C-alpha positions in Angstrom: -14.9 -27.3 11.9 -11.3 -28.2 11.2 -10.7 -31.7 9.7 -7.6 -33.3 11.3 -6.0 -36.7 10.8 -2.8 -38.3 11.7 -0.8 -40.3 9.2 0.2 -43.5 11.3 3.0 -44.3 9.0 4.6 -41.0 9.3 3.9 -40.4 13.1 6.9 -41.0 15.3 4.7 -41.5 18.4 6.4 -38.5 20.2 3.1 -37.2 21.5 4.4 -33.7 21.0 0.9 -32.6 19.5 -0.8 -33.9 22.6 1.3 -32.0 24.9 1.4 -28.8 23.0 -2.3 -28.5 21.9 -3.9 -25.8 23.9 -7.4 -27.2 23.5 -6.7 -30.9 24.1 -7.7 -31.9 20.6 -5.3 -35.0 20.6 -5.1 -37.9 23.2 -2.1 -40.2 23.6 -2.3 -43.6 22.0 -1.1 -46.9 23.4 2.6 -47.4 23.2 3.8 -47.6 19.6 0.4 -46.3 18.4 -0.2 -42.7 16.9 -2.1 -40.3 19.0 -5.9 -39.9 18.4 -7.9 -36.9 17.4 -10.5 -36.9 20.0 -12.2 -33.4 19.8 -11.5 -31.6 16.7 -14.4 -29.3 17.3 -12.4 -27.5 19.8 -9.5 -26.6 17.5 -8.8 -23.0 17.2 -6.5 -23.4 14.2 -3.5 -22.1 16.1 -1.2 -24.3 14.0 0.9 -25.6 16.9 0.5 -29.2 15.9 1.6 -28.9 12.3 4.4 -26.5 13.2 5.9 -29.1 15.8 5.4 -32.3 13.9 8.8 -32.8 12.3 7.6 -35.7 10.1 4.5 -33.8 8.7 2.2 -36.5 10.1 -0.7 -34.3 10.9 -3.1 -33.5 8.1 -5.0 -30.3 9.0 -7.6 -28.7 6.8 -6.8 -25.2 7.8 -3.0 -25.8 7.1 -2.4 -27.6 3.7 1.4 -28.1 2.9 1.7 -24.9 1.1 0.8 -23.0 4.4 3.4 -24.7 6.6 7.0 -23.5 6.1 10.3 -23.9 7.8 11.5 -21.0 10.0 14.5 -19.0 8.7 16.2 -19.2 12.1 19.3 -17.3 10.6 17.1 -14.3 10.1 15.9 -14.0 13.6 17.2 -10.8 15.3 19.3 -11.1 18.6 17.9 -10.0 21.8 20.0 -6.9 21.8 18.8 -6.0 18.3 15.3 -6.2 19.4 15.9 -4.2 22.4 17.7 -1.5 20.4 14.6 -1.4 18.1 12.3 -0.9 21.0 14.5 1.8 22.3 14.9 3.6 19.1 11.2 3.7 18.1 9.6 7.0 18.4 6.0 8.3 17.9 7.0 10.9 15.4 4.6 13.8 14.5 6.4 15.8 11.9 6.1 14.1 8.6 7.2 14.7 4.9 4.4 15.0 2.4 5.6 12.2 0.1 3.3 9.1 0.0 4.0 5.7 1.6 4.6 3.0 -1.1 2.0 0.5 -1.3 4.5 -2.4 -1.0 5.5 -0.9 2.4 1.9 -0.7 3.6 1.4 -4.3 2.5 4.5 -5.2 4.7 3.1 -3.3 7.6 -0.3 -5.1 7.4 1.6 -8.4 7.0 3.3 -7.7 10.2 0.1 -6.6 11.9 -1.8 -9.8 10.9 1.0 -12.0 12.4 0.3 -10.7 15.8 -1.3 -12.9 18.5 -5.1 -12.8 18.6 -7.6 -13.7 21.3 -8.6 -17.3 20.9 -6.9 -17.2 17.5 -9.9 -15.4 16.0 -7.8 -13.4 13.6 -10.7 -11.0 13.3 -9.0 -7.7 12.9 -9.5 -5.9 9.5 -7.7 -3.0 8.0 -8.4 0.1 6.0 -5.6 2.2 4.4 -6.6 5.9 3.8 -4.2 8.1 1.6 -6.8 10.2 -0.1 -6.1 13.7 1.0 -9.6 14.8 0.9 -10.7 11.8 3.1 -7.9 12.6 5.6 -8.8 16.3 5.8 -12.4 15.3 6.7 -11.3 12.9 9.4 -9.1 15.8 10.9 -12.1 18.1 10.7 -14.6 15.8 12.2 -12.3 14.5 14.9 -11.4 18.1 16.0 -15.0 19.1 16.0 -15.8 15.9 18.3 -13.0 16.9 20.7 -14.2 20.4 20.8 -17.6 19.3 21.9 -16.2 16.9 24.5 -14.2 19.8 26.1 -17.3 22.0 26.2 -19.3 19.3 27.8 -16.6 18.5 30.4 -16.4 22.3 31.3 -20.1 22.1 32.2 -20.2 21.3 36.0 -23.5 19.5 35.8 -22.4 17.2 33.0 -19.0 16.7 34.8 -20.8 15.6 38.1 -23.1 13.2 36.1 -20.1 11.8 34.3 -18.2 11.4 37.7 -21.0 9.4 39.1 -21.2 7.0 36.1 -17.4 6.6 35.4 -15.4 8.3 38.1 -12.0 7.1 36.9 -12.7 8.0 33.3 -13.8 11.4 34.4 -10.7 12.2 36.1 -8.6 11.3 33.1 -10.9 13.3 30.8 -10.9 16.3 32.9 -7.0 16.3 32.8 -7.3 16.2 28.9 -9.7 19.3 28.5 -6.8 21.6 27.7 -5.4 19.3 25.0 -8.8 18.7 23.5 -9.4 22.4 23.2 -6.0 22.8 21.7 -6.7 20.4 18.9 -10.1 21.7 18.2 -8.9 25.4 18.1 -5.9 24.6 15.9 -8.1 23.0 13.4 -10.1 26.2 13.2 -7.0 27.8 12.1 -6.0 25.1 9.6 -3.5 23.5 11.8 -3.5 19.6 11.9 -3.0 18.4 15.4 -5.0 15.2 14.7 -2.9 13.5 12.0 0.0 15.9 12.1 0.3 15.9 8.4 0.9 12.2 8.0 0.0 11.1 4.5 -1.5 7.8 5.4 -3.9 6.6 8.1 -4.2 2.8 8.8 -7.4 1.9 10.7 -7.9 -1.4 12.6 -11.5 -2.6 12.9 -13.3 -5.7 13.9 -16.6 -7.2 14.6 -17.3 -6.8 18.4 -18.8 -10.3 18.3 -15.3 -11.9 18.1 -13.3 -12.6 21.1 -11.6 -9.4 22.6 -11.4 -7.5 19.4 -9.9 -4.5 21.1 -7.1 -6.6 22.7 -6.2 -8.2 19.4 -6.2 -4.8 17.5 -3.7 -3.3 20.1 -1.3 -6.3 19.6 -1.5 -5.9 15.7 -0.8 -2.1 16.3 2.5 -2.9 18.1 3.6 -5.1 15.3 2.8 -2.5 12.7 4.7 0.4 14.6 7.7 -1.7 14.9 7.9 -2.9 11.3 7.5 0.8 10.4 10.8 1.4 11.8 12.5 -1.2 9.8 11.1 0.4 6.6 12.4 3.8 7.4 8.9 5.0 8.4 7.5 6.4 11.5 4.0 6.5 13.0 1.9 7.3 16.0 -1.2 5.9 17.6 -4.2 8.1 16.5 -6.0 8.1 19.8 -8.1 11.1 19.0 -9.5 9.5 15.8 -10.2 6.2 17.7 -12.0 8.0 20.3 -14.2 10.0 17.9 -15.0 6.7 16.1 -16.1 5.2 19.4 -18.7 7.8 20.0 -20.2 8.3 16.6 -20.7 6.9 13.2 -19.7 9.7 11.0 -16.1 9.0 10.7 -16.4 5.2 10.4 -18.9 5.6 7.6 -16.6 8.1 5.9 -13.8 5.5 6.1 -16.0 2.6 4.8 -15.9 0.6 8.1 -18.7 -2.0 7.9 -21.8 -1.0 10.0 -21.5 -4.1 12.2 -17.7 -3.4 13.0 -16.2 -1.0 15.4 -12.8 0.9 15.1 -10.3 -0.4 17.7 -7.0 1.4 16.8 -5.4 3.6 14.1 -1.9 4.6 13.1 -0.7 7.7 11.3 2.2 6.6 9.1 4.7 8.6 7.0 8.3 9.6 6.5 9.6 11.8 9.3 11.1 15.1 8.5 13.8 14.5 11.3 16.2 11.7 11.9 16.3 10.5 15.6 20.0 9.5 16.1 19.6 9.1 19.9 17.0 7.7 22.2 15.7 9.1 25.5 15.3 6.6 28.3 12.0 5.9 29.9 11.2 5.6 33.6 12.3 2.6 35.4 9.6 -0.1 35.3 7.7 -0.5 38.7 8.2 -4.3 39.5 7.1 -6.5 42.4 8.8 -9.8 42.8 6.8 -12.5 44.6 
């Protein structure tokens, strides 16, 4: 449990901590009196209180002074700069063979860990795979899994049963049969359609007991993909690998994922062989205003 105290001499009695706390940890004091800590057991260590307190009056066990820093507002990108980054980002699938520097990977994971997490659990873990032998096994095992899935989906009896259990998933899966077979057949010919030759695979995994681990991993992935662009790298979401991990233990065991954890996301990362100097627009967003 977090230990929280308010320095009454530093406190300006602005009650900002009371209003901003999402869990009502603080309660307003009488006029001219500092707020009170009333239910620190509910604190999710989001850091709102220490980030907002201009006088550093809040003493929080999860946030000692060396963990609270001033924002460099002059470094923040403009709205247009961010929008251009979103527009320019591509899911590249043609990579150079040169490795990704460790310092770049550390920056990518730093960006990922700063993403929002459900109930501020911060439960996402990361595995970086650059060993070519392990990557090749991931490709082979994923392709084999996809081939089995396609074969099962071609079976009318299994397809009917699947349709009864998960009708929406079944329709999506049937539409993917051709793609699954293409990946599996390519692997038999030594063609990599799983990682597309990427020299690095970044796996996002977590204990399923934490709050919404899948949602937190997806948020982390978005941060990671965007920071890749700023580092001159490109990436794509490894949905095939994640799917194979969801339905078996061979790949997670190969990657060193703890037995009690599940894989929730993955990114193939590397230097693109091509430079994308233009961006192709997407469909207009379907919007309802109410």
